[in-house]
Each structure stands twice: as structure tokens, then as C-alpha cells.
C-alpha positions as CSV (number, residue, x, y, z in Angstrom):
1,X,34.6,-22.5,31.6
2,X,36.4,-23.8,28.5
3,X,38.5,-21.1,27.0
4,X,37.8,-21.5,23.4
5,X,36.9,-18.3,22.2
6,X,39.0,-15.1,22.1
7,X,38.8,-11.5,21.3
8,X,37.0,-11.0,17.8
9,X,35.4,-14.3,17.0
10,X,31.9,-14.0,15.4
11,X,28.2,-15.7,16.2
12,X,25.2,-14.5,14.0
13,X,21.5,-14.6,14.3
14,X,18.6,-13.8,11.7
15,X,15.3,-13.5,12.9
16,X,12.4,-12.3,10.4
17,X,10.3,-9.4,12.5
18,X,6.7,-10.6,13.2
19,X,3.7,-9.0,14.5
20,X,4.7,-10.4,17.9
21,X,8.1,-8.8,17.8
22,X,6.5,-5.0,16.9
23,X,6.2,-2.1,20.2
24,X,3.2,-2.9,22.3
25,X,2.0,-2.2,25.7
26,X,-0.5,-3.6,27.4
27,X,-2.0,-4.8,24.5
28,X,-1.5,-1.4,23.0
29,X,0.4,-1.1,19.6
30,X,2.2,1.7,19.7
31,X,4.5,1.6,16.3
32,X,4.7,-1.8,13.5
33,X,8.1,-2.3,14.0
34,X,10.7,-4.1,15.8
35,X,10.3,-3.0,19.8
36,X,13.1,-2.6,21.7
37,X,12.2,-5.2,23.8
38,X,12.5,-7.8,20.9
39,X,15.5,-6.7,19.6
40,X,17.2,-7.3,23.0
41,X,15.6,-10.6,23.2
42,X,17.6,-11.4,20.4
43,X,20.9,-9.8,20.9
44,X,20.9,-11.5,23.9
45,X,20.0,-14.9,22.2
46,X,22.8,-14.1,19.9
47,X,25.7,-13.4,22.6
48,X,24.2,-16.3,24.3
49,X,26.1,-18.6,21.3
50,X,29.1,-18.4,23.0
51,X,28.0,-19.0,26.5
52,X,26.4,-22.1,25.3
53,X,29.9,-23.4,24.2
54,X,31.9,-22.0,26.5
55,X,30.1,-23.1,30.0
56,X,31.0,-26.9,31.7
57,X,28.2,-29.1,32.1
58,X,27.6,-27.5,35.8
59,X,27.6,-24.4,34.6
60,X,25.0,-21.3,33.2
61,X,25.6,-18.2,32.4
62,X,23.8,-15.0,33.5
63,X,23.7,-11.2,31.7
64,X,25.2,-8.4,33.7
65,X,24.5,-5.9,31.1
66,X,22.6,-4.7,27.9
67,X,23.2,-1.3,25.8
68,X,21.1,-0.5,22.7
69,X,21.4,2.3,20.9
70,X,18.4,2.0,18.3
71,X,19.6,3.4,14.8
72,X,16.3,2.9,12.5
73,X,13.2,1.0,12.1
74,X,12.6,-2.8,11.7
75,X,9.9,-3.5,10.1
76,X,7.6,-6.5,10.3
77,X,8.5,-9.2,7.5
78,X,11.9,-7.9,7.1
79,X,14.7,-9.9,8.0
80,X,17.3,-9.0,11.6
81,X,21.0,-9.9,10.5
82,X,22.8,-9.5,14.1
83,X,26.3,-9.9,14.0
84,X,28.6,-10.4,17.6
85,X,31.5,-10.2,18.5
86,X,33.6,-11.1,21.6
87,X,35.6,-7.8,22.8
88,X,36.7,-9.6,25.7
89,X,37.3,-12.0,28.1
90,X,37.8,-11.4,31.4
91,X,37.6,-14.8,34.1
92,X,34.6,-15.5,33.7
93,X,33.4,-12.7,32.3
94,X,31.9,-12.2,28.7
95,X,31.7,-9.0,27.0
96,X,30.3,-9.1,23.0
97,X,29.7,-5.9,21.0
98,X,26.9,-6.6,18.7
99,X,25.6,-4.8,15.5
100,X,21.9,-5.6,14.0
101,X,21.1,-4.8,10.4
102,X,17.9,-5.0,8.1
103,X,20.5,-5.9,4.9
104,X,22.4,-3.0,4.6
105,X,20.4,-0.7,7.0
106,X,22.0,-0.6,10.7
107,X,18.9,-0.7,13.5
108,X,21.2,-1.1,16.4
109,X,24.7,-1.0,17.5
110,X,25.4,-1.9,21.3
111,X,27.2,-4.6,24.2
112,X,26.3,-7.4,26.4
113,X,27.7,-8.4,29.2
114,X,27.5,-11.9,30.5
115,X,29.1,-14.1,33.7
116,X,29.5,-18.4,33.3
117,X,29.3,-19.4,37.0
118,X,28.4,-22.5,38.5
119,X,24.8,-23.5,38.5
120,X,25.0,-23.9,42.7
121,X,26.4,-20.3,42.9
122,X,23.6,-19.2,40.5
123,X,21.2,-20.9,42.6
124,X,22.0,-19.3,45.8
125,X,22.7,-15.9,44.2
126,X,18.8,-15.7,42.9
127,X,17.4,-17.6,45.8
128,X,15.1,-14.7,48.2
129,X,16.4,-16.8,51.2
């Protein structure tokens, strides 16, 4: 694992909310706003950008936790801006905090956890045997 980041380093990601992102279960739309599920996907992608640069060729990242505190809705056609910052790197564990916004409106805040492990170790952990 490459030690190229430090606490406070930032990655960003933008995503325009589409109808594919709205809150829906089993084909039934609940709300015409960005779902927590879609928001989680984009938050994890934002923080994964650190992992993609940190991992060695024989390593991969795996999520350990995700917290989302929804503050406001993001509507279809609005652009989400997600900013993630490293809070802590402890061995092979990366903890990030993030804030998701649409312009000045805070959509969500929270944290993510990821570990960078050898691919062989992950294969063993994720095996049914």
C-alpha cells in the first residue's frame, strides 16, 4: 500500500441526479429525489478514489462501514458535489468524512471506512468454503 495521502487530503466527485437515482422499491417510485441508496453509491465512489491510488497491484479495497445523515433532498437534474476528506489512516484502514451538497445546500454528511488488503486475502475472506 502506497502511503501517499495524509489526514485532510480531499477527493471530489460530481453527479447529476437522474430518474434512475430516485427513491424506488420494486419498481414503485416513493419520492422524486435522490435515494439514499444512490447517494451511498456516489459517496463510496468518491472515497474509493483514495484507494485506487493507494493500493498496490496485488491489493484491493473493501468497504467496512458507511454512515449517511440525510439533511435535505437532491432533486432530479440537480448536480451533487461530494467532497471527501481523509480523517485517519491506521495501518491498512482508511477513514474518510464527507459532505454532499447541491450548490450551498447540504444534502448529507457522514463517514466511510475502507481497508486495503491483499487480493488473495480478500479472495479467502469472500469465499463460501
